VOTI-411306 format. One record per residue (C-alpha): x, y, z; residue in one letter. Coordinates in steps of 0.2 Angstrom, whole numbers, plus 5000, padded with zeros to 4 digits. Layout:
% VOTI-411306
XYZA...
***
This chain:
% VOTI-411306
510551085320M511151125337G511950995350E510750885357K510650875377V510150735386F509750745405V509950565413V508950515429R508650365439A507050275438E506750105446G508650065445G508650105427R509450255418K508350345406M508750475393K507550615390R507450675372Q507650855366T506050935361I506550935343Y506950735344D505250725353T504350815339A505150715325L504650555334S502850615333Q502950635314G503350815313V504450865299T505850995300R504951115289R503351105302D504651115316F505351275310L503551345307K503151305324M504651395331C504251555321S502551555328V503151535345L504351675342A502851795337A501851735351T503151775365I503551945357G505151905347L505551985330N505451865315Y507451865314N507551815332E506551655328A508351565329D508351585347K506751465349V507451345336V509051335346A508151305363A507051175355M508451085347E509451075364T508251075378K507250925385T505350935388R504951025404V503950925418P502351015422V501250975437I499551055435W498451075451L496651125452Q495851195467F494351305468Q493951325450D492751295435C494051215424T493751365412G495751375411C496051205406S494651225393E495451375386S497151295386F496751145375I496051265362R497751345359S498051365341T499651455340H500551345345P499351195344K498851105360T499650945355E501251025351S501351095368V500850935377L501750805366F503350905362D503651045373M503150995390I502950835399S501250845408L501550735423E499950775433Y498350845428S496550805435E495850845418V497150795405L498050645414S497550475406A497950395423A496950435439S496950375457G498450305465Y499350295449Q499250485445V499650535462E501250425462D501750515446A501650675455M502650625469E504050555458K504150725449V504350805466L505750695470K506750665454D506450845446Y506650955460E507151135455G506651085436E504851065435Y503451205432I501951215444L500351265435A498851315447V497051335443E495951395455G496051485472S496651405488I495451405504P496151445520K494951325528N495551145526N493751075527D493151155510F494351065498L495450905499S496150805484V496750625488A496550645506G497650795507H497050975510A497251095495A498451215505K499651085510E499650995493T500051175485F501451225498I502351045496K502351065476A502751245476A504351215487K505351125474G504551215459A505651315447K504251425444A502451445447I501151495434I499451555441A498151515426Y496651625428G496051755439S495551635453C497351575456S498051755453S496851865463W495651745471G494351765458G492451725460I492851605475P493551745484A492051875480A491151945495Y490751865507P492151735503N491451595514P492951485510T494251605513G494951585496A496651665493K497751675478P499451575476V500451725481T499651725498Y500451565503Y502151565493V503251715492K505051645488D504651555472T504651645456P502751655452T501951725436I500251785436L499151755420V497351815425P495851815415G494151715417C494851615408P496551685401P496751685382I497451505376A498951575367E499451675381V499451525393M500651425380T501651575377G502151595395V502751415394I503651445378A504651595385H505251485400I505851355389I506651475377T507651575388F507651465404G506951605415E505251685418I504551825406P504852015411E503352045423L502352215427D502052285444H500652165447S501652005442G500951985424R502051955409P502152115401K502152035384A500352005385F499752125399Y500652295393R499152375385H497352415390R496052335380I495452515377H497052555367D496952425354K495052405353C494252405337N492852525343R494152655349R493752765334A492052785339Y492452815357F493552965351D492153025340A490953025355G489752895347L489152775361F487952625363V486652695375E485552535375N485952365368F484552375356D484752555349D485452605333E487152635340G487252455345A486852395327K488252515321Q489552445332G489752605343Y490752615358C490252515372L490852625387Y489252695392K488452515395V489852465406G491352415396C492952405407K494052415393G494852575398P495452495414T495852315410T497552265404Y497552105392N497852045375S495952025370C495952155357A497652105349E497751915350M495851885351R495051715354W494651555346N496151575335G496051755333G494351765327V493551885339S493351945357Y492052005368P491952185363I491952145345Q490552025346S489452165355G489852125374N490552255385P492252195393C491952155411I493752165416G493951975421C495851995421S495852135435E495952105454N494252085462N493252095445F491852005452W491552135466D491852285455N490152275447G488752295443P489052245426F488352345411Y488352505421E489652635417R490852625431R492552625424A493552795425E494652825410I496552855416P496953035413S498652985408T498152935391Q496352985388T495853155395T494253185385I492453175392N491453045383P489853155385D490553305376V491853235364V490553205352G490153405352L492053445352A492353325337A490753395328L491253575331G493153535324A492353455309T491253605305A492753715307V493753605295G492353595283V492153785283A493953815281A494053695266H492553785258A493453955260T495053885252A494053815238T493253975235V494854075235V495753955224K494253965211K494454155211K496254155209M496054025194D494754135186D495854295188K497254205179R496154155165G495554335163E497354395163D497754265149Q
***
């Protein structure tokens, strides 16, 4: 077992020792065996190879729980609802073992002055150490939203100043989301509009996948830094592929078999949903790989076209259920309206060639029989 590290801080004149994540897990009744299983799952979630799970084990054995402040602004609470449904790792493992959730309007047991004081204490005692999670967009006009008597914009800027990193959970905090949709009466803006000098991770989705949300935190705990990001500020481990590339209906797209109406025979057979508005070809997310509800399914598998909820301005990129997504020519150059004919032609040629080869082989076998 790795060396234990304790961080000491003053609170009310007393010195308090912070337990490592491993010690905290043991105090919750987690066995060593279950702890190692949790680390293996975490390693897979954040994109490590199986033989690299020891990195996660070492981090959990030596590092203390990370203080987290979770602010909610113009949101629907969908991101919080998604977060508490994580199965790999389980939500209780994240909340009770990996992080110390010091402030959350939804998950905190305390409320009112008590929970506001808890947040102020974190801002003061853990400057540069805590993670700031943000859910919902932030209005430019202070008249639209205030919490505990403070304007949303002021609260966010104050909390972001001393954060080790900011995690923007959901498309509202990442891009502006539904509150920023035309005509955007509140002047809703994403977190990056107000803060430029604090490392920020965008985790878009409406809502994001639960395991993606917990995986980002796990990466920060394991490596002590934010994960590798793409050009849009999203973690590459979870947003490196288009949904189209990993879609379970991709074979039907390549074969030119499409759903034309939601009640036609193609819909019953599970054909590609591109013609009824699926935005999988232009949406980057892990839906087709990680799926939802513990890996059970995702919208396309369930028969609903992807609406591109993890992409910028998705709400204004409608109307939904009409074909608007153009397939990037870098990976897919076929025309979906004619690919079926091409596939049919290729199949016919293949069948003819196979038939010809069969006839030739039969004649050769017959000739050998006569010679013998």
